[in-house]
C-alpha positions, 0 to 999 in steps of 0.5 A, a space after each residue: 184799674 189804677 196806674 201801675 196796677 194790673 188786675 186779672 180776675 182768675 175766677 169769680 163765683 157767687 161768693 168767692 173771687 181770686 184775682 192776680 194783681 201786679 203792682 208797681 213799687 209804691 202803688 196803693 190799692 185804697 181800702 174797699 169792700 165787696 160781697 165776695 171773699 177774696 184770697 191772694 198769694 204773694 209771688 214776688 215783692 212785698 206788700 202791706 195789706 190792711 185788713 179790717 184796720 190791721 196792717 200786715 207785711 207780706 212777702 213771697 210765699 205769704 197768703 191772705 184772706 179777706 172775708 166778704 164785706 171786710 174793708 181791705 187795701 194794699 200798698 206795694 213796698 218794693 218792686 216785684 
């Protein structure tokens, strides 16, 4: 998708998508929307997730949910 970003779609249905993202330090996923809900879980490293204009720092053990049509993006704050 982008240099330093590896995305693997684990499941994609009519309304839900679960992907695995591996981000190198400093990689930024620009804000975007899509018709699927998206859920994620941070295994290692730290990210700043921006969801509907609000930013959250997430680390190992944290999870998130991006509703359908809501803008979201992320940046890797430290190595994974």
